[in-house]
PATOR-548724 format. One line per 5 residues: number of its first residue (from 0); their letters; for each residue x, y, z of N, C-alpha, C. Coordinates in pm, 1 decimal. Layout:
N
NUM> a> X/Y/Z/X/Y/Z/X/Y/Z | ...
***
This chain:
124
0> xxxxx> 82.8/-118.3/0.0/0.0/0.0/0.0/86.8/124.0/0.0 | 35.2/228.0/-57.5/108.9/353.5/-64.0/92.3/432.6/64.9 | 199.6/495.4/104.0/195.5/584.6/219.5/133.5/716.2/173.7 | 22.8/761.2/237.2/-43.9/883.7/190.4/43.5/1007.8/203.9 | 145.8/1003.6/286.1/231.4/1120.5/302.7/332.4/1133.2/189.8
5> xxxxx> 352.6/1028.4/112.2/454.2/1033.7/6.8/394.9/1050.5/-132.1 | 270.1/1085.6/-145.2/210.1/1104.9/-277.7/261.8/1234.6/-338.6 | 284.7/1234.7/-470.3/344.4/1352.3/-535.9/259.1/1478.7/-525.3 | 129.4/1469.5/-536.5/46.4/1589.8/-531.9/51.3/1653.7/-392.9 | 63.5/1568.6/-286.2/71.3/1620.7/-150.6/204.5/1692.4/-128.0
10> xxxxx> 310.4/1635.7/-179.3/441.2/1700.3/-165.6/445.5/1832.9/-241.3 | 383.9/1836.5/-359.4/380.7/1959.4/-438.0/297.4/2066.2/-367.5 | 187.2/2024.6/-304.6/103.3/2120.1/-231.2/178.7/2180.1/-113.0 | 251.6/2097.7/-41.4/330.8/2148.7/70.1/435.9/2247.7/22.5 | 499.1/2217.3/-87.0/601.9/2307.0/-139.3/541.0/2441.7/-177.5
15> xxxxx> 424.4/2441.7/-238.3/357.8/2566.8/-275.8/317.7/2647.6/-152.6 | 267.9/2579.5/-48.4/230.6/2650.5/73.1/352.9/2710.3/142.1 | 462.8/2636.5/144.2/585.4/2689.5/205.3/636.6/2811.0/128.9 | 629.1/2807.2/-5.8/673.5/2922.5/-85.6/584.5/3043.2/-60.8 | 453.6/3020.2/-49.6/363.0/3132.9/-28.9/381.2/3194.0/110.1
20> xxxxx> 427.1/3115.5/205.1/451.7/3166.2/338.9/564.3/3269.5/338.4 | 663.8/3249.1/255.5/776.0/3342.3/247.1/736.7/3474.6/181.8 | 626.4/3475.3/108.6/583.3/3597.0/38.8/492.2/3685.2/125.0 | 449.9/3638.6/244.2/359.4/3715.8/329.9/440.3/3822.4/402.6 | 384.8/3945.0/407.9/455.2/4054.1/476.5/445.7/4039.8/628.8
25> xxxxx> 524.4/4117.5/701.3/536.2/4106.7/846.0/405.5/4143.6/916.8 | 332.5/4242.9/866.6/207.4/4284.7/930.4/104.8/4172.1/925.3 | 96.5/4101.9/812.8/1.4/3991.3/800.1/42.9/3875.5/891.7 | 174.1/3846.7/896.3/221.9/3740.9/985.3/189.8/3773.8/1131.2 | 202.7/3899.8/1168.1/172.5/3941.1/1304.0/24.6/3923.5/1334.9
30> xxxxx> -61.0/3963.0/1242.7/-205.4/3946.5/1261.7/-243.3/3799.3/1272.3 | -182.8/3715.8/1187.4/-210.9/3572.0/1193.9/-165.6/3513.4/1328.3 | -50.8/3557.7/1376.6/-0.8/3507.9/1503.7/-91.1/3550.3/1619.0 | -137.7/3677.4/1618.4/-228.8/3724.2/1722.6/-360.8/3647.2/1720.2 | -411.8/3620.7/1601.3/-536.8/3544.3/1588.6/-517.5/3402.1/1641.6
35> xxxxx> -402.1/3345.5/1611.5/-372.6/3209.9/1660.8/-364.4/3209.2/1813.6 | -295.5/3307.0/1871.1/-281.8/3313.5/2016.8/-418.2/3336.6/2083.9 | -501.9/3419.3/2024.0/-635.5/3444.0/2079.7/-719.9/3317.2/2075.4 | -709.9/3242.5/1966.0/-786.1/3117.8/1955.6/-737.9/3016.0/2059.2 | -608.0/3008.7/2079.1/-555.0/2916.3/2179.3/-596.4/2960.1/2320.2
40> xxxxx> -598.0/3089.2/2346.4/-638.7/3139.7/2477.2/-785.0/3109.9/2505.5 | -871.9/3122.4/2405.7/-1013.7/3091.3/2424.4/-1033.3/2943.4/2450.7 | -958.5/2860.5/2381.9/-971.7/2716.1/2403.3/-929.0/2680.1/2545.0 | -826.4/2746.0/2594.7/-779.9/2719.3/2730.0/-878.4/2774.7/2832.4 | -935.9/2890.6/2805.1/-1028.7/2953.6/2898.7/-1162.5/2879.6/2904.5
45> xxxxx> -1197.1/2805.0/2802.8/-1325.6/2736.1/2800.4/-1325.9/2610.9/2888.4 | -1210.7/2567.0/2932.5/-1206.2/2450.6/3019.9/-1262.1/2492.5/3155.9 | -1360.0/2419.5/3207.7/-1423.5/2460.2/3333.7/-1328.3/2445.8/3452.5 | -1348.4/2533.4/3548.5/-1265.5/2534.4/3668.2/-1286.4/2408.5/3751.4 | -1409.2/2359.0/3756.0/-1437.9/2241.1/3837.9/-1360.8/2119.3/3789.6
50> xxxxx> -1328.9/2114.8/3659.4/-1254.0/2001.0/3607.5/-1113.2/1997.4/3667.5 | -1047.8/2111.8/3671.7/-914.2/2117.4/3730.1/-916.0/2088.3/3879.2 | -1017.1/2140.3/3948.8/-1027.4/2116.3/4092.1/-1058.9/1970.6/4123.3 | -1140.1/1907.2/4039.8/-1173.1/1766.7/4065.8/-1050.7/1677.1/4043.6 | -968.8/1709.3/3944.9/-846.1/1632.4/3923.8/-751.7/1651.2/4042.2
55> xxxxx> -740.8/1772.9/4090.5/-656.4/1799.8/4206.6/-708.4/1727.2/4330.7 | -838.6/1727.6/4351.9/-897.5/1658.7/4466.4/-878.3/1507.9/4459.8 | -896.9/1450.9/4341.4/-878.3/1306.3/4325.6/-733.8/1266.7/4351.7 | -641.4/1349.8/4306.9/-500.3/1321.1/4331.8/-469.9/1326.3/4481.3 | -524.9/1423.4/4550.5/-501.4/1434.7/4694.6/-558.1/1314.1/4769.6
60> xxxxx> -676.3/1268.5/4729.7/-736.6/1152.0/4794.7/-651.9/1027.5/4770.7 | -601.8/1009.4/4650.2/-518.4/893.2/4620.9/-388.8/896.1/4700.4 | -326.9/1012.0/4710.8/-202.5/1023.0/4788.4/-229.5/993.2/4935.4 | -339.4/1043.6/4989.3/-374.7/1018.4/5128.6/-402.6/869.7/5151.8 | -477.7/807.5/5061.8/-508.7/664.8/5076.9/-381.8/580.4/5069.5
65> xxxxx> -293.0/615.0/4979.1/-167.6/540.3/4968.8/-83.9/558.8/5094.3 | -78.8/679.5/5145.8/-1.8/705.9/5267.1/-56.1/630.4/5386.5 | -188.8/623.6/5399.9/-248.6/551.5/5511.5/-229.8/400.9/5498.1 | -229.6/350.1/5376.0/-211.7/206.0/5357.2/-68.8/163.3/5384.4 | 26.0/253.8/5373.4/165.7/220.5/5396.0/209.5/245.7/5539.9
70> xxxxx> 118.7/289.3/5624.7/152.0/322.0/5763.2/177.6/193.7/5841.2 | 277.5/195.9/5928.4/309.5/77.7/6007.9/208.0/62.3/6120.0 | 168.2/-61.2/6150.4/67.2/-81.0/6255.1/124.4/-52.5/6393.4 | 39.1/-3.5/6479.4/76.5/26.1/6617.4/48.2/-98.5/6700.1 | 139.2/-139.7/6788.4/112.8/-258.4/6869.8/-11.8/-239.7/6956.1
75> xxxxx> -84.7/-349.5/6978.2/-210.5/-342.4/7053.0/-185.9/-309.2/7199.9 | -80.3/-361.9/7257.6/-50.7/-333.8/7397.3/89.6/-278.3/7408.4 | 106.5/-191.9/7503.1/238.7/-135.0/7525.6/324.0/-237.1/7600.3 | 450.2/-243.9/7571.2/534.8/-338.2/7643.9/545.2/-297.6/7791.0 | 549.4/-398.3/7877.0/559.1/-369.7/8020.3/701.3/-328.5/8053.6
80> xxxxx> 715.8/-224.9/8132.5/851.2/-180.5/8165.5/918.7/-278.8/8261.0 | 1045.6/-294.2/8245.7/1123.8/-379.9/8333.0/1176.2/-293.5/8446.4 | 1140.1/-331.7/8569.6/1182.7/-255.6/8686.3/1296.8/-332.4/8751.2 | 1406.9/-267.8/8765.5/1522.9/-332.3/8826.1/1503.5/-341.6/8976.6 | 1537.1/-456.3/9036.3/1526.2/-468.0/9182.0/1621.5/-371.2/9250.1
85> xxxxx> 1576.8/-317.6/9364.5/1657.2/-215.7/9430.1/1756.0/-274.0/9531.5 | 1727.4/-392.2/9585.6/1818.0/-450.1/9685.7/1846.8/-595.1/9651.3 | 1944.3/-649.9/9719.5/1978.1/-790.1/9697.7/1864.8/-880.6/9746.6 | 1792.9/-839.1/9849.1/1680.1/-918.0/9898.5/1571.0/-928.4/9792.6 | 1548.1/-816.2/9718.4/1450.3/-820.2/9609.9/1494.9/-915.6/9500.7
90> xxxxx> 1625.0/-916.4/9472.7/1677.8/-1006.5/9370.5/1656.7/-1150.3/9414.8 | 1686.1/-1180.4/9541.4/1669.3/-1316.0/9592.1/1522.8/-1357.9/9589.6 | 1433.6/-1266.4/9625.3/1290.1/-1297.8/9624.5/1242.0/-1324.8/9482.4 | 1288.8/-1244.6/9386.6/1250.2/-1266.0/9247.3/1300.1/-1400.5/9197.4 | 1421.3/-1436.3/9232.6/1475.9/-1564.3/9189.9/1402.3/-1680.1/9255.6
95> xxxxx> 1362.3/-1662.3/9380.9/1290.6/-1769.0/9451.2/1155.6/-1793.9/9386.6 | 1086.2/-1689.7/9348.9/955.7/-1706.1/9284.4/973.4/-1760.4/9143.8 | 1078.7/-1717.8/9074.9/1098.4/-1759.7/8937.4/1145.6/-1904.2/8927.2 | 1209.3/-1956.5/9029.3/1265.5/-2090.1/9023.6/1169.2/-2188.5/9089.8 | 1102.6/-2277.8/9012.1/1006.1/-2370.7/9071.7/1072.6/-2476.1/9160.3
100> xxxxx> 1201.8/-2496.8/9147.2/1271.3/-2595.6/9230.2/1324.5/-2534.2/9359.2 | 1294.2/-2410.8/9386.3/1344.7/-2343.1/9504.5/1278.1/-2398.4/9630.6 | 1354.4/-2407.9/9738.5/1302.3/-2456.2/9867.0/1206.5/-2355.9/9929.6 | 1227.7/-2224.7/9903.4/1141.5/-2123.7/9963.4/997.7/-2136.2/9913.8 | 981.0/-2177.5/9791.1/846.9/-2192.9/9736.5/772.0/-2301.9/9811.6
105> xxxxx> 838.7/-2413.2/9837.7/773.6/-2524.5/9906.1/755.5/-2497.5/10055.9 | 840.7/-2416.1/10116.4/825.9/-2382.2/10258.0/701.9/-2298.9/10282.5 | 659.8/-2222.7/10186.0/545.7/-2133.1/10202.5/418.9/-2185.1/10135.4 | 408.6/-2315.9/10112.0/290.1/-2369.9/10045.3/162.6/-2346.6/10126.3 | 170.1/-2353.9/10257.6/51.7/-2329.1/10340.8/0.4/-2186.4/10320.8
110> xxxxx> 92.1/-2092.2/10311.9/51.7/-1952.8/10290.9/-15.5/-1936.4/10155.4 | 41.5/-1999.6/10051.3/-17.4/-1987.4/9917.1/-154.3/-2054.6/9911.1 | -172.1/-2165.9/9981.2/-302.2/-2232.7/9984.8/-404.2/-2145.0/10055.3 | -365.1/-2085.4/10170.0/-455.6/-1996.4/10241.4/-493.0/-1875.9/10155.9 | -391.4/-1822.1/10081.5/-415.2/-1704.9/9994.7/-513.0/-1738.4/9884.0
115> xxxxx> -499.9/-1858.7/9827.4/-591.5/-1900.1/9719.1/-731.9/-1922.5/9773.8 | -741.5/-1978.8/9893.2/-873.1/-2005.8/9950.2/-945.8/-1878.0/9990.9 | -869.4/-1777.9/10033.9/-934.4/-1654.0/10076.7/-968.2/-1561.7/9960.7 | -933.7/-1597.9/9840.7/-969.1/-1517.2/9723.7/-857.2/-1426.3/9676.8 | -740.9/-1433.8/9730.3/-629.4/-1354.2/9682.2/-613.6/-1226.0/9759.3
120> xxxx> -506.5/-1151.6/9729.4/-482.4/-1026.6/9801.1/-587.9/-922.3/9764.5 | -635.6/-852.1/9865.8/-733.8/-746.0/9842.1/-874.1/-798.3/9825.6 | -895.3/-928.2/9825.3/-1027.0/-986.5/9805.4/-1093.5/-1025.3/9937.4 | -1014.0/-1029.8/10043.0/-1049.8/-1086.5/10168.7/-1153.4/-1023.7/10248.4
***
């Protein structure tokens, strides 16, 4: 098939138009340019303002949604702070409670049974 841009009559027409362009005086070229600029300005001015604002609003919503979806989750509970024991006796007591094989745990079984039966501390 023939390319419509390479037909001889089309090339000859372009050449004639280009030659006639060189023969136009400066005042006519200026008037043509002003008319062209006015036509382009009217085409730009006819675009409604709401169209530009809606595009801007949609972009803002998309950016906000993307930002919220990329946010790191916050833990449900705060970590419990670790309180350092203040004395050696506190350290020994903590170790005694933490160690199930400790003799102190078994020596106080009667107290723990009484505490469980009475409903615990503050329940009595």
